[in-house]
Each structure stands twice: as C-alpha cells, then as structure tokens.
A tleap script that builds the chain and sets N, CA, C and O, in Angstrom:
source leaprc.protein.ff14SB
mol = sequence {
  NMET GLN HIE ARG ILE LYS THR GLU ALA GLN
  ILE GLN ALA MET ARG GLU GLY GLY ARG ILE
  ILE ALA GLN ILE TYR ALA ASP LEU LYS THR
  TYR VAL GLN PRO GLY MET SER GLU LEU GLU
  ILE ASP ALA TRP VAL ALA THR GLN ILE LYS
  LYS GLN PHE THR LEU CYS PHE GLY ARG CYS
  ASP PHE ASP ASN THR PRO VAL THR ASP HIE
  ILE PHE MET ASP PHE ARG PHE ASN PRO MET
  TYR SER CLYS
}
set mol.1.N position { 153.609 -28.705 58.322 }
set mol.1.CA position { 153.832 -27.529 57.134 }
set mol.1.C position { 154.198 -26.512 58.102 }
set mol.1.O position { 153.647 -26.647 59.195 }
set mol.2.N position { 155.031 -25.476 57.970 }
set mol.2.CA position { 155.259 -24.205 58.380 }
set mol.2.C position { 154.677 -23.418 57.802 }
set mol.2.O position { 154.708 -23.520 56.576 }
set mol.3.N position { 153.735 -22.063 58.537 }
set mol.3.CA position { 152.796 -21.079 57.767 }
set mol.3.C position { 153.865 -19.947 57.776 }
set mol.3.O position { 154.897 -19.882 58.443 }
set mol.4.N position { 153.370 -19.097 56.892 }
set mol.4.CA position { 154.784 -18.472 57.179 }
set mol.4.C position { 153.828 -16.816 56.312 }
set mol.4.O position { 152.993 -16.756 55.409 }
set mol.5.N position { 154.364 -15.957 56.986 }
set mol.5.CA position { 153.735 -15.182 56.608 }
set mol.5.C position { 154.027 -14.116 55.091 }
set mol.5.O position { 155.152 -13.883 54.649 }
set mol.6.N position { 152.993 -13.696 54.613 }
set mol.6.CA position { 152.777 -13.177 52.867 }
set mol.6.C position { 153.703 -11.874 53.053 }
set mol.6.O position { 153.595 -11.081 53.988 }
set mol.7.N position { 154.519 -11.802 52.128 }
set mol.7.CA position { 154.647 -10.298 51.936 }
set mol.7.C position { 153.477 -9.758 50.801 }
set mol.7.O position { 152.837 -10.601 50.172 }
set mol.8.N position { 153.270 -8.458 50.611 }
set mol.8.CA position { 152.668 -7.930 49.906 }
set mol.8.C position { 152.797 -8.045 48.805 }
set mol.8.O position { 151.707 -8.126 48.238 }
set mol.9.N position { 154.163 -8.132 47.749 }
set mol.9.CA position { 154.141 -9.087 46.595 }
set mol.9.C position { 153.618 -10.315 46.368 }
set mol.9.O position { 153.383 -10.718 45.228 }
set mol.10.N position { 153.336 -11.188 47.722 }
set mol.10.CA position { 153.268 -12.298 47.526 }
set mol.10.C position { 151.730 -12.242 47.563 }
set mol.10.O position { 151.002 -12.769 46.722 }
set mol.11.N position { 151.355 -11.603 48.546 }
set mol.11.CA position { 149.303 -11.276 47.936 }
set mol.11.C position { 149.226 -10.960 47.095 }
set mol.11.O position { 148.075 -11.237 46.757 }
set mol.12.N position { 149.964 -10.210 45.906 }
set mol.12.CA position { 149.566 -9.344 44.626 }
set mol.12.C position { 149.654 -10.463 43.779 }
set mol.12.O position { 148.923 -10.421 42.789 }
set mol.13.N position { 150.488 -11.620 43.948 }
set mol.13.CA position { 150.783 -12.611 43.160 }
set mol.13.C position { 149.770 -13.888 43.073 }
set mol.13.O position { 149.381 -14.571 42.127 }
set mol.14.N position { 149.465 -13.914 44.760 }
set mol.14.CA position { 148.362 -14.747 44.896 }
set mol.14.C position { 146.726 -14.444 44.291 }
set mol.14.O position { 145.791 -15.208 44.050 }
set mol.15.N position { 146.866 -13.180 44.198 }
set mol.15.CA position { 145.381 -12.499 43.819 }
set mol.15.C position { 145.451 -12.525 41.966 }
set mol.15.O position { 144.459 -12.874 41.327 }
set mol.16.N position { 146.807 -12.092 41.248 }
set mol.16.CA position { 146.677 -12.400 40.094 }
set mol.16.C position { 146.456 -14.114 40.140 }
set mol.16.O position { 145.432 -14.439 39.539 }
set mol.17.N position { 146.977 -14.905 40.548 }
set mol.17.CA position { 146.883 -16.066 40.162 }
set mol.17.C position { 145.208 -16.435 40.122 }
set mol.17.O position { 144.674 -17.006 39.171 }
set mol.18.N position { 144.559 -16.024 41.256 }
set mol.18.CA position { 143.237 -16.492 41.560 }
set mol.18.C position { 142.510 -15.815 40.412 }
set mol.18.O position { 141.563 -16.504 40.032 }
set mol.19.N position { 142.653 -14.726 39.768 }
set mol.19.CA position { 142.101 -13.851 38.691 }
set mol.19.C position { 142.382 -14.525 37.684 }
set mol.19.O position { 141.898 -13.881 36.753 }
set mol.20.N position { 142.809 -15.325 37.324 }
set mol.20.CA position { 144.034 -15.941 36.125 }
set mol.20.C position { 143.169 -17.606 36.091 }
set mol.20.O position { 142.779 -18.205 35.089 }
set mol.21.N position { 143.074 -17.992 37.402 }
set mol.21.CA position { 142.063 -19.248 37.449 }
set mol.21.C position { 140.933 -19.049 37.162 }
set mol.21.O position { 140.478 -19.913 36.414 }
set mol.22.N position { 140.141 -18.134 37.481 }
set mol.22.CA position { 138.905 -18.063 37.128 }
set mol.22.C position { 138.720 -17.638 36.102 }
set mol.22.O position { 137.551 -17.779 35.745 }
set mol.23.N position { 139.525 -17.019 35.217 }
set mol.23.CA position { 139.162 -16.478 33.787 }
set mol.23.C position { 138.939 -17.629 33.172 }
set mol.23.O position { 138.025 -17.767 32.360 }
set mol.24.N position { 140.110 -18.965 33.650 }
set mol.24.CA position { 140.525 -19.662 32.908 }
set mol.24.C position { 139.434 -20.923 32.927 }
set mol.24.O position { 139.359 -21.774 32.041 }
set mol.25.N position { 138.526 -20.861 34.235 }
set mol.25.CA position { 137.135 -21.646 34.542 }
set mol.25.C position { 136.504 -21.015 33.685 }
set mol.25.O position { 136.343 -21.443 32.542 }
set mol.26.N position { 136.102 -20.026 34.061 }
set mol.26.CA position { 135.049 -18.974 33.153 }
set mol.26.C position { 134.867 -19.289 31.735 }
set mol.26.O position { 133.690 -19.382 31.389 }
set mol.27.N position { 136.111 -19.550 30.474 }
set mol.27.CA position { 136.604 -19.787 29.692 }
set mol.27.C position { 136.075 -21.328 29.213 }
set mol.27.O position { 135.809 -21.758 28.091 }
set mol.28.N position { 136.037 -21.999 30.607 }
set mol.28.CA position { 135.821 -23.579 29.988 }
set mol.28.C position { 134.064 -23.748 29.589 }
set mol.28.O position { 133.620 -24.660 28.891 }
set mol.29.N position { 133.236 -22.651 30.210 }
set mol.29.CA position { 132.148 -22.876 29.673 }
set mol.29.C position { 132.041 -23.178 27.957 }
set mol.29.O position { 131.633 -24.243 27.495 }
set mol.30.N position { 132.484 -22.041 27.159 }
set mol.30.CA position { 132.561 -21.813 26.199 }
set mol.30.C position { 133.672 -23.282 24.881 }
set mol.30.O position { 133.556 -23.683 23.724 }
set mol.31.N position { 134.539 -23.519 25.973 }
set mol.31.CA position { 135.642 -24.763 25.180 }
set mol.31.C position { 134.643 -26.125 25.224 }
set mol.31.O position { 134.537 -26.994 24.358 }
set mol.32.N position { 134.095 -26.041 26.243 }
set mol.32.CA position { 133.627 -27.972 26.313 }
set mol.32.C position { 132.638 -27.805 25.867 }
set mol.32.O position { 131.826 -26.905 26.084 }
set mol.33.N position { 132.583 -28.946 24.962 }
set mol.33.CA position { 131.848 -29.790 24.319 }
set mol.33.C position { 131.276 -31.099 24.373 }
set mol.33.O position { 132.104 -31.944 24.713 }
set mol.34.N position { 129.985 -31.598 24.122 }
set mol.34.CA position { 129.756 -32.985 24.268 }
set mol.34.C position { 130.933 -33.657 23.679 }
set mol.34.O position { 131.770 -33.245 22.876 }
set mol.35.N position { 130.814 -34.620 24.185 }
set mol.35.CA position { 131.204 -35.615 23.776 }
set mol.35.C position { 133.440 -35.813 23.776 }
set mol.35.O position { 134.272 -36.620 23.362 }
set mol.36.N position { 133.414 -34.430 24.555 }
set mol.36.CA position { 135.052 -34.187 24.971 }
set mol.36.C position { 135.535 -35.334 26.059 }
set mol.36.O position { 134.606 -35.760 26.747 }
set mol.37.N position { 136.434 -35.729 26.245 }
set mol.37.CA position { 137.051 -36.501 26.960 }
set mol.37.C position { 137.336 -35.982 28.511 }
set mol.37.O position { 136.963 -34.810 28.469 }
set mol.38.N position { 137.803 -36.248 29.854 }
set mol.38.CA position { 138.336 -35.499 30.392 }
set mol.38.C position { 139.812 -35.473 30.208 }
set mol.38.O position { 140.327 -34.557 30.849 }
set mol.39.N position { 140.388 -35.971 29.741 }
set mol.39.CA position { 141.931 -36.153 28.996 }
set mol.39.C position { 141.856 -34.808 28.710 }
set mol.39.O position { 142.486 -34.085 29.482 }
set mol.40.N position { 141.190 -34.216 27.710 }
set mol.40.CA position { 141.066 -33.225 26.936 }
set mol.40.C position { 140.813 -32.084 27.501 }
set mol.40.O position { 141.586 -31.154 27.271 }
set mol.41.N position { 139.946 -31.931 28.166 }
set mol.41.CA position { 139.745 -30.498 28.739 }
set mol.41.C position { 140.941 -30.461 30.069 }
set mol.41.O position { 141.450 -29.365 30.304 }
set mol.42.N position { 141.357 -31.642 30.895 }
set mol.42.CA position { 142.405 -31.219 31.870 }
set mol.42.C position { 143.874 -31.153 30.729 }
set mol.42.O position { 144.742 -30.449 31.245 }
set mol.43.N position { 144.086 -31.430 30.052 }
set mol.43.CA position { 144.940 -30.787 28.691 }
set mol.43.C position { 144.667 -29.106 28.479 }
set mol.43.O position { 145.577 -28.307 28.253 }
set mol.44.N position { 143.451 -28.801 28.583 }
set mol.44.CA position { 143.639 -27.873 27.763 }
set mol.44.C position { 143.809 -26.777 28.783 }
set mol.44.O position { 144.277 -25.646 28.655 }
set mol.45.N position { 143.171 -27.577 30.117 }
set mol.45.CA position { 142.770 -26.286 31.350 }
set mol.45.C position { 144.888 -25.983 31.758 }
set mol.45.O position { 145.446 -24.898 31.922 }
set mol.46.N position { 145.359 -27.036 31.785 }
set mol.46.CA position { 146.698 -27.343 31.933 }
set mol.46.C position { 147.763 -26.217 30.647 }
set mol.46.O position { 148.449 -25.227 30.900 }
set mol.47.N position { 147.600 -26.641 29.818 }
set mol.47.CA position { 148.037 -25.151 28.641 }
set mol.47.C position { 147.332 -24.438 28.942 }
set mol.47.O position { 147.730 -23.795 27.970 }
set mol.48.N position { 146.024 -23.356 29.682 }
set mol.48.CA position { 145.813 -22.284 29.212 }
set mol.48.C position { 146.499 -21.854 30.678 }
set mol.48.O position { 146.889 -20.691 30.573 }
set mol.49.N position { 146.794 -22.427 32.087 }
set mol.49.CA position { 147.925 -22.047 33.011 }
set mol.49.C position { 148.920 -21.840 32.873 }
set mol.49.O position { 149.390 -20.906 33.522 }
set mol.50.N position { 149.706 -22.524 32.038 }
set mol.50.CA position { 150.649 -22.338 31.560 }
set mol.50.C position { 151.382 -21.349 30.946 }
set mol.50.O position { 152.504 -20.905 31.193 }
set mol.51.N position { 150.376 -21.014 29.912 }
set mol.51.CA position { 150.473 -19.835 28.772 }
set mol.51.C position { 149.604 -18.727 29.542 }
set mol.51.O position { 149.370 -17.845 28.715 }
set mol.52.N position { 149.074 -18.428 30.682 }
set mol.52.CA position { 148.402 -17.200 31.352 }
set mol.52.C position { 149.251 -16.665 32.144 }
set mol.52.O position { 149.513 -15.464 32.202 }
set mol.53.N position { 149.808 -17.689 32.910 }
set mol.53.CA position { 151.113 -17.459 34.116 }
set mol.53.C position { 152.035 -16.570 33.175 }
set mol.53.O position { 152.376 -15.397 33.331 }
set mol.54.N position { 152.409 -17.651 31.936 }
set mol.54.CA position { 154.114 -17.070 31.362 }
set mol.54.C position { 153.768 -15.842 30.923 }
set mol.54.O position { 154.583 -14.935 31.091 }
set mol.55.N position { 152.656 -15.596 30.355 }
set mol.55.CA position { 152.049 -13.903 29.562 }
set mol.55.C position { 152.141 -13.220 31.100 }
set mol.55.O position { 153.120 -12.487 31.242 }
set mol.56.N position { 151.437 -13.329 32.035 }
set mol.56.CA position { 151.418 -12.537 33.145 }
set mol.56.C position { 152.463 -12.157 33.529 }
set mol.56.O position { 152.696 -10.953 33.421 }
set mol.57.N position { 153.491 -13.060 34.126 }
set mol.57.CA position { 154.613 -12.730 34.897 }
set mol.57.C position { 156.174 -12.351 33.790 }
set mol.57.O position { 157.247 -12.122 34.349 }
set mol.58.N position { 156.085 -12.343 32.541 }
set mol.58.CA position { 156.710 -12.045 31.419 }
set mol.58.C position { 158.077 -12.927 31.412 }
set mol.58.O position { 159.266 -12.608 31.419 }
set mol.59.N position { 157.358 -14.245 31.395 }
set mol.59.CA position { 158.650 -15.310 31.765 }
set mol.59.C position { 158.608 -16.052 30.566 }
set mol.59.O position { 157.403 -16.101 30.319 }
set mol.60.N position { 159.258 -16.715 29.592 }
set mol.60.CA position { 159.213 -17.501 28.908 }
set mol.60.C position { 159.198 -19.049 29.036 }
set mol.60.O position { 159.180 -19.888 28.135 }
set mol.61.N position { 159.209 -19.220 30.423 }
set mol.61.CA position { 158.875 -20.912 31.239 }
set mol.61.C position { 158.472 -21.007 31.913 }
set mol.61.O position { 159.229 -20.931 32.880 }
set mol.62.N position { 157.031 -21.251 32.280 }
set mol.62.CA position { 156.590 -21.464 33.280 }
set mol.62.C position { 157.249 -21.908 34.557 }
set mol.62.O position { 156.799 -21.512 35.632 }
set mol.63.N position { 158.283 -22.702 34.500 }
set mol.63.CA position { 158.517 -23.510 35.520 }
set mol.63.C position { 159.496 -22.565 36.474 }
set mol.63.O position { 160.119 -22.941 37.468 }
set mol.64.N position { 159.458 -21.231 35.894 }
set mol.64.CA position { 160.422 -20.173 36.597 }
set mol.64.C position { 159.878 -18.756 36.569 }
set mol.64.O position { 160.403 -17.655 36.407 }
set mol.65.N position { 157.979 -19.397 36.897 }
set mol.65.CA position { 157.354 -18.042 37.224 }
set mol.65.C position { 157.629 -17.505 39.139 }
set mol.65.O position { 158.208 -18.272 39.909 }
set mol.66.N position { 157.222 -16.444 39.492 }
set mol.66.CA position { 157.201 -16.126 40.459 }
set mol.66.C position { 156.536 -17.025 41.765 }
set mol.66.O position { 156.827 -17.188 42.950 }
set mol.67.N position { 155.480 -17.501 40.840 }
set mol.67.CA position { 154.270 -18.211 41.754 }
set mol.67.C position { 154.698 -19.569 41.696 }
set mol.67.O position { 154.014 -20.230 42.476 }
set mol.68.N position { 155.127 -19.921 41.393 }
set mol.68.CA position { 155.482 -21.511 41.231 }
set mol.68.C position { 156.189 -22.187 42.739 }
set mol.68.O position { 156.242 -23.392 42.986 }
set mol.69.N position { 156.552 -21.392 43.383 }
set mol.69.CA position { 156.775 -22.189 44.771 }
set mol.69.C position { 155.356 -21.925 45.959 }
set mol.69.O position { 155.406 -21.988 47.188 }
set mol.70.N position { 154.335 -21.668 45.207 }
set mol.70.CA position { 152.937 -21.722 45.956 }
set mol.70.C position { 151.676 -22.573 45.040 }
set mol.70.O position { 151.123 -22.472 43.945 }
set mol.71.N position { 151.645 -23.176 45.870 }
set mol.71.CA position { 150.114 -24.061 45.141 }
set mol.71.C position { 149.205 -23.201 45.360 }
set mol.71.O position { 149.237 -22.504 46.374 }
set mol.72.N position { 148.358 -23.115 44.558 }
set mol.72.CA position { 147.011 -22.402 44.538 }
set mol.72.C position { 146.094 -23.075 44.406 }
set mol.72.O position { 145.077 -22.773 45.031 }
set mol.73.N position { 146.095 -24.257 43.537 }
set mol.73.CA position { 145.246 -25.818 43.024 }
set mol.73.C position { 146.036 -26.644 42.791 }
set mol.73.O position { 147.088 -26.373 42.213 }
set mol.74.N position { 145.681 -28.006 43.233 }
set mol.74.CA position { 146.937 -28.869 42.934 }
set mol.74.C position { 145.413 -29.761 42.211 }
set mol.74.O position { 144.357 -30.209 42.658 }
set mol.75.N position { 146.152 -29.651 40.753 }
set mol.75.CA position { 144.995 -30.656 40.048 }
set mol.75.C position { 145.119 -32.069 39.701 }
set mol.75.O position { 144.399 -32.737 38.958 }
set mol.76.N position { 145.844 -32.310 40.167 }
set mol.76.CA position { 146.514 -34.134 40.405 }
set mol.76.C position { 145.604 -34.813 41.180 }
set mol.76.O position { 145.345 -35.985 40.905 }
set mol.77.N position { 145.093 -34.269 42.084 }
set mol.77.CA position { 143.833 -34.878 42.799 }
set mol.77.C position { 142.016 -34.959 42.051 }
set mol.77.O position { 141.185 -34.101 41.750 }
set mol.78.N position { 142.042 -35.929 42.017 }
set mol.78.CA position { 140.970 -36.170 41.426 }
set mol.78.C position { 139.368 -36.697 42.559 }
set mol.78.O position { 139.040 -37.851 42.284 }
set mol.79.N position { 138.797 -36.291 43.251 }
set mol.79.CA position { 138.113 -37.113 44.194 }
set mol.79.C position { 137.053 -38.411 43.582 }
set mol.79.O position { 136.353 -39.252 44.146 }
set mol.80.N position { 137.341 -38.081 42.148 }
set mol.80.CA position { 136.114 -38.498 41.831 }
set mol.80.C position { 136.804 -40.152 41.328 }
set mol.80.O position { 136.079 -40.938 40.718 }
set mol.81.N position { 137.711 -40.376 41.547 }
set mol.81.CA position { 138.603 -41.831 40.978 }
set mol.81.C position { 139.511 -42.218 42.581 }
set mol.81.O position { 140.393 -43.050 42.794 }
set mol.82.N position { 138.839 -41.211 43.513 }
set mol.82.CA position { 139.924 -41.977 44.946 }
set mol.82.C position { 138.851 -42.868 45.519 }
set mol.82.O position { 137.815 -43.151 44.918 }
set mol.83.N position { 139.178 -43.294 46.737 }
set mol.83.CA position { 138.847 -44.522 47.160 }
set mol.83.C position { 138.312 -43.976 48.674 }
set mol.83.O position { 137.875 -44.778 49.500 }
savepdb mol mol.pdb
quit
C-alpha cells in the first residue's frame, strides 16, 4: 500500500470524520440497552454513520461522500469472532 501525502482538505475531512465517529460512540451509551443483540447495535451504528456523513458532507447518497475513499474504521472485522 502506497502512502500518500494528505492535502489540507483531506486532513480536515478526516478530522470531521473522527468527530462524527466519536459522537456516534458517545451516543451508544444511551442507545444500548440490556437484551439488545450485537446485530441491532451494529445496524444502528451503520445507520448513524450513513446519516451523519451524508448530512455533514451535504450529499443524499452516502456512497458518494468525499471521504469514502478513506477508511477511518473497518467495521467488518470483529476480533471476538476471529480464529
């Protein structure tokens, strides 16, 4: 993987993405209740990410936001289930 030098706009987008993710995780404290499954929680987090990134970057389509070329966090890997 080649490392690229980030532009100021990319750095700002990464900062904003980090702020959004931090807020979503802070909101989890009030969302998660006893008896909820991991799938319910994962679905809520995914929905919040899509909604917040779409609102933040003024797009109607999450797949076309300006930060989708960058991976902030990979939610597909769960060390609990790895071998």
